[in-house]
PAROPA-359139 format. One line per field, with one value per residue (C-alpha): residue number from 1; x, y, z. Coordinates in steps of 0.25 Angstrom, whole numbers, plus 5000, padded with zeros to 4 digits. Layout:
residues N
num: [NUM,...]
c1: [X,...]
c2: [Y,...]
c3: [Z,...]
***
This chain:
residues 84
num: [1,2,3,4,5,6,7,8,9,10,11,12,13,14,15,16,17,18,19,20,21,22,23,24,25,26,27,28,29,30,31,32,33,34,35,36,37,38,39,40,41,42,43,44,45,46,47,48,49,50,51,52,53,54,55,56,57,58,59,60,61,62,63,64,65,66,67,68,69,70,71,72,73,74,75,76,77,78,79,80,81,82,83,84]
c1: [5000,5005,5005,5004,5011,5003,5011,5001,5005,5002,5009,5007,5004,4998,4986,4983,4988,4990,4987,4987,4993,5004,5002,5016,5027,5036,5040,5049,5037,5027,5035,5036,5021,5019,5027,5019,5006,5009,5015,5002,4994,5002,5013,5025,5033,5029,5038,5031,5042,5042,5038,5024,5022,5023,5020,5008,5004,5003,4990,4988,4988,4975,4967,4968,4962,4967,4971,4980,4987,4989,4995,5003,5009,5012,5017,5021,5009,4997,4992,4979,4974,4969,4962,4971]
c2: [5000,5014,5025,5039,5050,5062,5074,5086,5099,5113,5123,5138,5146,5161,5164,5148,5135,5124,5108,5097,5081,5076,5061,5055,5045,5055,5069,5072,5068,5076,5089,5087,5086,5095,5106,5102,5103,5117,5121,5116,5125,5137,5138,5134,5144,5136,5124,5113,5108,5096,5108,5107,5094,5085,5070,5067,5053,5042,5035,5024,5027,5019,5030,5040,5041,5033,5045,5049,5035,5038,5051,5045,5033,5044,5056,5051,5058,5067,5081,5080,5095,5099,5111,5119]
c3: [5000,4996,5008,5004,5014,5017,5018,5023,5017,5020,5011,5015,5002,5000,5008,5011,5017,5005,5015,5005,5007,4999,4996,4993,4998,5003,5006,4995,4985,4994,4994,4979,4977,4986,4979,4966,4972,4978,4963,4956,4966,4961,4972,4965,4975,4989,4990,5000,5010,5020,5030,5024,5018,5029,5029,5037,5036,5026,5019,5010,4995,4994,5001,4990,4977,4963,4958,4970,4969,4956,4958,4969,4961,4950,4956,4970,4978,4977,4983,4992,4993,5007,5014,5023]
***
């Protein structure tokens, strides 16, 4: 059974906080995916570090949708946006 590590991420951007979980297998990939997500949200100048993106717990991969499981296998992880 594949396990997904959950990295709870809080990033301050102008005027608000962004909260999202990075679901992946290791911290290096979590940081890469978090920074890609931030760039996709239009915040290319804000770098996510291990201070903002912290390991929280693990979940079995089967708990997620087929699309998320496929994304995990293809890109190493996926993002779950959350409300701040």
